[in-house]
C-alpha positions in Angstrom: 22.7 5.2 -13.5 19.1 6.0 -14.2 18.4 6.0 -17.9 15.7 8.1 -19.5 12.6 6.1 -18.8 10.2 9.0 -18.0 8.3 11.4 -20.2 8.5 15.1 -19.2 5.8 15.5 -16.6 2.5 17.1 -17.4 1.6 19.5 -14.6 -1.6 18.8 -12.7 -3.4 22.0 -11.6 -4.9 20.1 -8.6 -1.7 18.6 -7.2 1.6 20.1 -6.1 4.6 19.2 -8.3 6.3 17.2 -5.6 3.2 15.0 -5.4 3.1 14.4 -9.1 6.8 13.5 -9.0 6.3 11.2 -6.0 3.4 9.4 -7.7 5.4 9.0 -10.9 8.3 7.5 -9.1 6.2 5.3 -7.0 4.3 3.9 -10.0 7.7 3.3 -11.7 8.9 1.3 -8.8 5.6 -0.7 -8.5 5.6 -1.5 -12.3 9.3 -2.4 -12.3 10.5 0.5 -14.4 12.8 1.2 -11.5 14.2 -2.1 -10.4 14.8 -3.3 -6.8 18.4 -2.4 -5.8 18.7 0.3 -8.5 20.3 3.5 -7.5 18.3 6.7 -7.9 20.2 9.8 -9.0 18.4 13.1 -8.2 19.9 15.0 -11.0 19.1 12.4 -13.7 15.6 11.9 -12.5 15.0 15.7 -12.5 16.4 16.0 -16.0 14.3 13.0 -17.2 11.1 14.5 -15.8 11.8 18.1 -16.7 11.7 19.4 -13.2 14.2 20.9 -10.7 15.9 18.7 -8.1 13.8 20.1 -5.2 10.6 18.2 -5.9 12.6 15.1 -6.7 14.3 15.3 -3.3 11.0 15.8 -1.5 9.5 12.9 -3.4 12.4 10.6 -2.4 12.0 11.5 1.3 8.3 10.5 1.1 9.2 7.3 -0.8 11.7 6.4 2.0 9.0 6.9 4.6 6.7 4.5 2.7 9.4 1.9 2.3 9.9 2.2 -1.5 13.5 3.4 -1.3 16.3 3.2 1.2 18.8 6.0 1.7 22.3 4.8 2.7 24.5 7.6 4.1 27.5 8.5 1.9 26.4 5.9 -0.7 23.1 7.1 -2.2 19.4 6.2 -2.6 18.3 2.8 -3.8 15.0 1.2 -4.7 14.1 -1.1 -1.7 14.4 -4.9 -2.3 11.7 -7.3 -1.3 12.6 -10.8 -0.2 10.5 -13.9 0.7 11.6 -13.5 4.3 10.4 -9.9 4.3 7.0 -10.9 3.0 6.7 -13.9 5.3 7.6 -12.1 8.5 5.4 -9.0 7.8 2.4 -11.0 6.7 2.7 -13.5 9.6 2.3 -10.6 12.0 -0.4 -8.9 10.0 -2.5 -12.0 9.4 -2.7 -12.5 13.2 -3.4 -8.8 13.9 -6.0 -8.5 11.2 -7.9 -11.5 12.5 -7.8 -10.0 16.0 -8.8 -6.5 14.8 -11.7 -7.7 12.6 -13.0 -9.8 15.5 -12.8 -6.9 18.0 -14.4 -4.6 15.4 -17.3 -7.0 15.1 -17.8 -6.6 18.8 -17.1 -3.0 19.3 -17.6 -0.9 16.1 -20.0 1.9 16.6 -22.8 2.1 14.0 -21.3 5.3 12.5 -18.0 3.5 12.1 -19.7 0.7 10.2 -21.4 3.2 7.9 -18.0 4.8 7.3 -16.6 1.4 6.3 -19.4 1.0 3.8 -18.5 4.5 2.3 -14.9 3.3 1.9 -16.2 0.3 0.0 -18.2 2.5 -2.3 -15.1 4.6 -3.0 -13.0 1.6 -3.6 -15.4 0.3 -6.2 -15.5 3.7 -7.9 -11.7 3.8 -8.1 -11.6 0.3 -9.7 -13.9 1.6 -12.4 -11.6 4.4 -13.3 -8.5 2.2 -12.7 -6.7 4.6 -10.3 -4.3 2.4 -8.4 -3.1 5.3 -6.2 -6.6 6.1 -4.9 -7.4 2.4 -4.6 -4.4 1.9 -2.3 -5.3 5.0 -0.3 -8.9 3.7 0.2 -7.6 0.3 1.1 -5.3 1.9 3.8 -8.2 4.0 5.1 -10.6 1.0 5.4 -8.1 -1.1 7.4 -7.2 1.9 9.6 -10.9 2.4 10.3 -11.2 -1.3 11.3 -8.3 -0.9 13.7 -9.9 2.2 15.2 -13.1 0.3 15.7 -11.2 -2.2 18.0 -10.8 0.6 20.6 -7.4 -0.9 21.2 -4.6 1.6 21.1 -1.9 -1.0 21.1 -3.2 -2.7 17.9 -3.1 0.7 16.2 0.4 1.4 17.5 1.7 -1.9 16.2 0.1 -1.4 12.8 1.5 2.2 12.6 5.0 0.7 13.2 4.5 -1.6 10.2 3.0 1.1 8.0 6.3 1.8 6.2 6.6 -1.8 5.0 2.9 -2.3 4.4 2.4 0.5 1.9 5.0 -0.9 -0.5 3.7 -4.4 -0.2 0.1 -3.3 -0.5 0.7 -1.2 -3.6 2.6 -4.0 -5.2 0.1 -6.7 -4.5 -2.8 -4.6 -5.6 -1.1 -3.9 -8.9 -1.2 -7.6 -9.7 -3.8 -8.4 -12.3 -7.1 -9.2 -10.7 -6.0 -8.6 -7.2 -7.8 -5.2 -6.8 -11.1 -6.7 -7.7 -10.7 -9.7 -5.4 -9.5 -7.5 -2.6 -12.7 -5.4 -2.9 -14.8 -8.6 -2.7 -12.9 -9.7 0.5 -13.4 -6.2 2.0 -17.1 -6.4 1.4 -17.3 -9.8 3.1 -15.3 -8.5 6.1 -17.4 -5.4 6.5 -20.6 -7.4 6.2 -19.4 -9.8 9.0 -18.5 -6.8 11.2 -21.9 -5.3 10.6 -23.6 -8.6 11.5 -21.5 -8.8 14.7 -20.3 -12.2 13.6 -17.0 -12.3 15.5 -15.7 -15.7 14.3 -16.5 -15.0 10.7 -14.9 -11.6 10.8 -11.7 -13.1 12.3 -11.6 -15.8 9.6 -12.2 -13.4 6.7 -9.7 -10.9 8.0 -6.9 -13.6 8.3 -7.8 -15.1 4.9 -7.7 -11.6 3.3 -4.1 -11.1 4.4 -3.0 -14.6 3.5 -4.3 -14.1 -0.1 -2.3 -10.8 -0.3 0.7 -12.7 0.9 0.2 -15.4 -1.7 0.1 -12.7 -4.4 3.4 -11.3 -3.2 5.0 -14.8 -3.2 3.7 -15.3 -6.8 5.4 -12.1 -7.8 8.7 -13.1 -6.1 8.6 -16.5 -7.7 8.3 -14.9 -11.1 11.5 -13.0 -10.4 9.8 -9.6 -10.5 11.5 -8.6 -7.2 14.8 -9.6 -5.7 
């Protein structure tokens, strides 16, 4: 049963209600207010937040797509659990792909793509200043997707799209760890600089190290018992 752990939502004139509900629930999962394995009840969540069940239902669908919850037919909706095996398997794949993608981007990125990467870095820095995790994650996703596009390799982009459901949950969780957002920005800056200099070996090395550091952050969280 979901206890009252939310304030009645304050409406945002710039965002649809379903998006406000989605961001509220996602933040609650990332911060551990809603625990891994916990069942989510639409009616109780709606009552807690002072909204109807419709935006809650829409938010849960989106949370499922991004890997934050799992819906079990005839049983209900549960906060997704994260295991050491999940983290190890996903990051093993991603570390290798990231190294390949960064190396290929250093060879193939068009000048305008490199300039776009730099714009993403500027945005990421701005969002750190205002401490907006949601926008920081969105910018992180956008920068990495631009690097994949710069490889001109459709299969790399296809594989990463297949992993996207799992990656968003892990990315959001690791970036919420104290100090990780700032370190991630530094790593992104180094990667983009290597790509801009067309230094293939350095870009590969930095890309792989970036993912392995994110993996280490997730292992640290799991070791502390913050996730099942």
